[in-house]
Every structure is written in structure tokens, then in C-alpha cells.
ZAMARGU-4260 file (C-alpha; in steps of 0.2 Angstrom, whole numbers, plus 5000, padded with zeros to 4 digits):
<rodrens>
0) 4960/4947/5420 | 4974/4937/5413 | 4962/4927/5402 | 4955/4944/5395 | 4972/4950/5392
5) 4976/4935/5382 | 4961/4937/5371 | 4966/4955/5368 | 4983/4950/5363 | 4976/4936/5352
10) 4965/4949/5343 | 4980/4961/5340 | 4990/4947/5333 | 4976/4943/5321 | 4975/4961/5316
15) 4994/4961/5313 | 4993/4946/5302 | 4979/4953/5292 | 4989/4969/5290 | 5004/4959/5284
20) 4994/4949/5272 | 4986/4965/5265 | 5003/4973/5263 | 5009/4958/5254 | 4995/4958/5242
25) 4997/4977/5239 | 5015/4974/5236 | 5011/4961/5223 | 4999/4973/5214 | 5012/4987/5214
30) 5026/4975/5207 | 5014/4966/5194 | 5020/4971/5177 | 5009/4969/5161 | 5015/4956/5149
35) 5018/4960/5131 | 5001/4952/5126 | 4992/4962/5139 | 5000/4978/5134 | 4996/4975/5115
40) 4978/4971/5120 | 4975/4989/5124 | 4979/4995/5106 | 4967/4994/5092 | 4977/4993/5075
45) 4967/4987/5060 | 4977/4973/5052 | 4963/4960/5047 | 4954/4963/5030 | 4939/4968/5039
50) 4939/4976/5057 | 4924/4984/5067 | 4927/4998/5079 | 4915/5007/5090 | 4920/5024/5097
55) 4916/5028/5115 | 4911/5045/5122 | 4925/5055/5129 | 4931/5052/5147 | 4934/5071/5149
60) 4917/5080/5152 | 4925/5098/5153 | 4914/5108/5141 | 4927/5122/5140 | 4937/5110/5129
65) 4930/5108/5112 | 4921/5091/5109 | 4933/5087/5094 | 4948/5088/5106 | 4940/5077/5119
70) 4935/5064/5106 | 4950/5064/5095 | 4964/5068/5107 | 4980/5075/5101 | 4996/5066/5106
75) 5014/5068/5100 | 5028/5055/5097 | 5045/5055/5090 | 5048/5041/5077 | 5065/5034/5080
80) 5074/5020/5071 | 5079/5007/5085 | 5089/4993/5077 | 5080/4988/5061 | 5063/4994/5067
85) 5054/5010/5070 | 5049/5015/5087 | 5036/5028/5092 | 5043/5038/5107 | 5032/5048/5119
90) 5037/5067/5119 | 5036/5075/5136 | 5038/5092/5128 | 5022/5091/5119 | 5012/5079/5130
95) 5016/5084/5148 | 5011/5099/5158 | 5023/5113/5158 | 5037/5113/5172 | 5046/5127/5180
100) 5061/5133/5170 | 5079/5129/5177 | 5093/5141/5174 | 5111/5136/5169 | 5116/5135/5187
105) 5102/5123/5190 | 5091/5135/5200 | 5072/5137/5197 | 5068/5153/5187 | 5056/5165/5194
110) 5049/5182/5186 | 5050/5199/5194 | 5035/5195/5205 | 5044/5179/5211 | 5032/5168/5202
115) 5039/5153/5193 | 5043/5154/5175 | 5035/5139/5166 | 5041/5131/5151 | 5039/5114/5142
120) 5045/5098/5149 | 5063/5094/5144 | 5065/5083/5128 | 5082/5080/5121 | 5075/5075/5104
125) 5065/5092/5103 | 5080/5101/5109 | 5092/5093/5096 | 5079/5097/5082 | 5078/5115/5087
130) 5097/5116/5089 | 5099/5109/5071 | 5087/5121/5063 | 5096/5136/5072 | 5111/5132/5061
135) 5102/5136/5045 | 5108/5152/5036 | 5093/5164/5040 | 5097/5176/5026 | 5095/5162/5013
140) 5079/5156/5021 | 5072/5173/5020 | 5077/5175/5002 | 5069/5158/4997 | 5054/5160/5007
145) 5038/5157/4996 | 5049/5155/4980 | 5045/5141/4969 | 5058/5127/4966 | 5060/5131/4948
150) 5063/5149/4951 | 5077/5147/4963 | 5091/5147/4950 | 5085/5164/4944 | 5086/5173/4961
155) 5101/5164/4969 | 5119/5164/4965 | 5129/5148/4964 | 5136/5150/4981 | 5119/5155/4988
160) 5111/5139/4980 | 5124/5128/4988 | 5119/5136/5005 | 5101/5133/5001 | 5104/5115/4998
165) 5113/5114/5015 | 5099/5122/5023 | 5087/5109/5015 | 5097/5095/5022 | 5098/5102/5039
170) 5079/5104/5039 | 5076/5086/5033 | 5087/5079/5047 | 5079/5090/5060 | 5062/5086/5054
175) 5065/5067/5057 | 5069/5071/5075 | 5054/5083/5079 | 5038/5076/5087 | 5024/5070/5075
180) 5006/5074/5078 | 4994/5059/5081 | 4976/5057/5085 | 4969/5044/5098 | 4951/5038/5097
185) 4945/5028/5112 | 4933/5014/5109 | 4929/4995/5108 | 4936/4982/5096 | 4921/4972/5090
190) 4932/4958/5086 | 4939/4957/5104 | 4926/4964/5116 | 4933/4955/5130 | 4948/4966/5130
195) 4937/4981/5135 | 4942/4999/5131 | 4955/5001/5117 | 4964/5015/5109 | 4966/5018/5090
200) 4981/5029/5086 | 4983/5037/5069 | 4995/5050/5061 | 4990/5067/5056 | 4990/5070/5037
205) 4995/5087/5032 | 4986/5085/5015 | 4970/5081/5025 | 4969/5064/5017 | 4972/5053/5033
210) 4961/5042/5044 | 4956/5057/5055 | 4950/5067/5039 | 4940/5051/5034 | 4932/5049/5051
215) 4927/5068/5051 | 4919/5067/5034 | 4909/5051/5039 | 4904/5057/5056 | 4898/5074/5050
220) 4886/5066/5038 | 4881/5053/5051 | 4877/5067/5063 | 4865/5076/5051 | 4854/5060/5051
225) 4856/5051/5067 | 4865/5063/5079 | 4881/5059/5090 | 4891/5044/5083 | 4897/5039/5100
230) 4879/5038/5108 | 4876/5022/5117 | 4859/5019/5109 | 4860/5028/5092 | 4879/5028/5089
235) 4887/5018/5075 | 4900/5005/5073 | 4914/5008/5059 | 4918/4994/5047 | 4936/4996/5042
240) 4943/4989/5026 | 4961/4985/5026 | 4972/4980/5011 | 4990/4976/5007 | 4999/4991/5000
245) 5016/4994/4993 | 5026/5009/4991 | 5034/5013/4974 | 5052/5006/4973 | 5049/4995/4989
250) 5049/4976/4990 | 5039/4974/5006 | 5020/4977/5008 | 5011/4984/5023 | 4993/4984/5030
255) 4984/5000/5025 | 4966/5007/5027 | 4957/5008/5011 | 4940/5013/5017 | 4930/5016/5033
260) 4911/5014/5033 | 4898/5019/5046 | 4886/5004/5048 | 4871/5014/5055 | 4863/5016/5072
265) 4865/5002/5085 | 4866/4999/5104 | 4884/5000/5111 | 4879/4983/5120 | 4864/4973/5124
270) 4870/4969/5141 | 4868/4985/5153 | 4882/4979/5164 | 4895/4977/5150 | 4889/4994/5143
275) 4891/5003/5160 | 4908/4995/5162 | 4914/5002/5146 | 4906/5019/5148 | 4913/5021/5166
280) 4931/5015/5162 | 4942/5029/5166 | 4957/5023/5157 | 4965/5037/5146 | 4978/5036/5132
285) 4992/5042/5144 | 4989/5026/5154 | 4993/5016/5139 | 5005/5026/5128 | 5018/5028/5141
290) 5036/5035/5140 | 5049/5023/5133 | 5061/5015/5145 | 5074/5002/5146 | 5082/4993/5161
295) 5093/5004/5173 | 5090/5020/5164 | 5076/5034/5165 | 5064/5039/5152 | 5074/5055/5150
300) 5090/5045/5148 | 5081/5035/5134 | 5077/5051/5125 | 5095/5057/5127 | 5101/5040/5119
305) 5088/5043/5105 | 5095/5060/5101 | 5113/5054/5100 | 5121/5051/5082 | 5128/5034/5080
310) 5139/5040/5066 | 5130/5030/5053 | 5115/5041/5050 | 5105/5033/5064 | 5104/5035/5083
315) 5109/5026/5099 | 5091/5021/5104 | 5091/5006/5115 | 5081/4991/5108 | 5076/4973/5114
320) 5084/4960/5102 | 5073/4944/5101 | 5081/4938/5085 | 5089/4923/5094 | 5076/4915/5106
325) 5090/4908/5116 | 5098/4925/5119 | 5085/4938/5120 | 5094/4954/5127 | 5094/4973/5127
330) 5105/4982/5115 | 5113/4999/5119 | 5122/5005/5103 | 5139/5013/5107 | 5136/5011/5126
335) 5143/4994/5132 | 5142/4999/5150 | 5124/5002/5149 | 5121/4986/5140 | 5130/4976/5152
340) 5120/4983/5166 | 5104/4980/5158 | 5108/4962/5154 | 5114/4957/5171 | 5109/4939/5176
345) 5098/4946/5190 | 5087/4955/5178 | 5071/4947/5173 | 5072/4952/5155 | 5055/4945/5150
350) 5047/4957/5162 | 5055/4972/5155 | 5049/4984/5142 | 5049/4977/5124 | 5053/4982/5106
355) 5042/4970/5098 | 5042/4963/5080 | 5032/4977/5073 | 5027/4967/5057 | 5020/4952/5066
360) 5019/4953/5085 | 5003/4963/5086 | 4992/4951/5077 | 4998/4936/5086 | 4999/4944/5104
365) 4982/4952/5103 | 4974/4936/5096 | 4981/4926/5111 | 4974/4938/5123 | 4957/4936/5116
370) 4958/4917/5116 | 4964/4917/5134 | 4949/4927/5138 | 4937/4915/5130 | 4931/4929/5119
375) 4919/4925/5104 | 4926/4934/5089 | 4914/4937/5075 | 4921/4931/5058 | 4922/4949/5051
380) 4931/4942/5035 | 4914/4936/5029 | 4906/4954/5029 | 4899/4959/5013 | 4892/4975/5006
385) 4875/4968/5009 | 4879/4966/5028 | 4886/4983/5030 | 4874/4998/5030 | 4882/5009/5018
390) 4887/5026/5025 | 4902/5030/5014 | 4902/5043/5000 | 4916/5043/4988 | 4926/5057/4997
395) 4929/5046/5012 | 4939/5032/5004 | 4958/5032/5008 | 4969/5027/4993 | 4982/5016/4999
400) 4993/5018/4984 | 4993/5037/4986 | 5010/5045/4986 | 5006/5054/5002 | 5008/5038/5012
405) 5025/5038/5021 | 5036/5023/5024 | 5036/5025/5043 | 5017/5025/5043 | 5016/5006/5040
410) 5017/5003/5058 | 5006/5010/5072 | 5011/5000/5087 | 5016/5007/5103 | 5034/5002/5104
</rodrens>
């Protein structure tokens, strides 16, 4: 009997040990943080002279949502200058589900039937933009509505024109803070297939001359001849031509898309296992384009700092300074107490969120991931017009030197 009891105890001890090891492994998984290279590997950003991208069918199969909204998902980001670089900051007010409203006393708001009153998620940047717009003189706004610029002197007095100019400056400042609309297309980077599913983010163009408009023109024509451009069998890869562009009066150049070409029907992949893995990958853009954070503060606090005026026409947005390799550290403008807390010796700064070099880090980081994964990268720089099945009519080219290109559009990185 005693021997039997020993066996039971031994088995229980073994179970306890297995449970301990399982808990340890789970704890490691929870704490594991993606490196900068791994994060960048989920973004597709055309930088080489020739890139090839294959769009995947949407993850969301809800037929009540229009296909265009499931393929080209809308996302909103604030564009904030952090240090000397521009940073795209996730907007909870536009991207997150609505939340219950809270009154001035901090109590949840309900209607007369005791149902919760829902409102957009709080965003300090959106709030500041709206607050600024509310300071405009409404009477002058109404008077100048739909009036051509050259006709303003004929309808406004000198005092009214001065108010009009003030309104214009308020609008320009508020517009810089409001969330900008982007589209996100999910797919495969043919130059880095080992990275799996990636996300291509591009900005909405109000003149209908952007990447989204180009893709819509190409895919509409393609669908008339071949059907769904995301079909695993008859879909198409896109050849993307990238050039150096320069804005008038600027000394720097940036990479810009000059043309996108549909290459013609082809299989997503010759290996069924790889194809199924891509098609069944449930990763969505919100898993990748997350809210901006910094050590020891919340995402909401980060937005609050972005909304603060630093007194020099900028903001107090935190950023990670890597200019000195021996002294990488977080910078919190005008908040030394937060900066000291973020840069404590017990902080593993290299594991925290980054503000990368938005000009150079994407190419080097993404390439290193591909190399580490032993991926075979096709030499797409050698692609010629003969290699590409043309599916590009004249209306789908993007003029890189167009005046519609804005300075902040040179960068499409996540940070």
C-alpha cells in the first residue's frame, strides 16, 4: 500500500513539474517582444527600383461589408513630428470601436432608457484639433464660404480680411493634428516571401491621384478580362516601379512610386502548403499597426504628449534617440521626470518601442530578416518591359514630380 502511495506521489510530482515547465514556456511567450527587424518585416514599403507585390483575399468574409472596404481597409493615423522625424500615430477615435461616454464627474452616461450613450474612443490629438477649429470666427467662415480667393477683397473689409487670415492659420494648425486617412492592402512581398503576410499602407489622395486610385484603375481593367485580382489561381502580381523624387525647393530626395503594372494571371504559389499558410493567416493590420507607446507611459499619455505644444511650433512627442550608438535613449521634450523614468538603468531600452531612422532603417532591417530566414530573393532590378506582362494604360501612372505630393508622404513606415 505504501509502495502504491509512493507511485501516486511520484506521478503527481511529475505532473507538477510538467505544469511548472509549461507555465515557464508560456511566460516566455507572453514576455517575448518582437525586434525592430521582425516588426519591420511585416510592412511592405516599396523602396527598391522594382518591387513585386501580390494582394491576398480579405480575412473578413462578412458579405454585409462591401468587398472594397474588406480589401482596401481604411485606417487613420496622426502625422506627428517627433524630434527630427515624422511619426505616424494610431488614432483610437477613428480606428477603435465606440466606448461609453463619461460625464464631467467621471460617471458613465446613459440615455433616458438607461442604455449607455456611446461615443468615439478618446484621442487628445483629435480633441485639440476640434478645439482649435472651434476658435474660428464662424461669421467670417460663413461669409467666405465658396468664395474664390481673388474675390475675397471685394466682399471683406480690411478688418474682416484680417480675421479671415487668422481663421486660415487656425485651420492649417488644426489640420496638421487631425487624423489622416490611409488604405491598407494585405499581401505577399515577392522579394521576401519567407516573411509571409505583409501590409502595404498608402495615404488617401484627395485629388484621386494616389496609389489607391492607381490600383483601382488597374484592377478594374484586370477584372474585366481575368476576374478577381486576388484569386489564388488567376490573380495577378503587381510590378511597382520606384524612383527618386524631389520636391520643389527641397534638397533631399525620397522614394516614390511612378507606376504600377499588373503582370497577368498566375498562381499565388506552386506549393499548396505555403499557399494555404498565406491564405489562412489571420493576421490583420491592427495586429501590426499598433498604438504608439514609450516606456512607463500609456498609449493615451503618448497621445497627450503629442498634443502638447512645445512652444516652438512642434509637439512634446516622445522619441527614441539613436544618434549616438553608445548612448541610445528615450527623449521626452519638456518632461525631464518622464525621461528619467524611461531611461532607468533597469530598463532594457533595446527591447522597447522604437523611433527608427525613417530614411534608411526600413531597407536594412527588412533585408536582414530575409537573409536570416534564408529566403531566395529574385533580382527584380533586372526586370524589363519584356519580362512584365503589360497591363498598364496611360491613366494609371503616378507622376512623382506632381505638386500633389506632400512632404510627409516620403515616409510610410510604422513608427
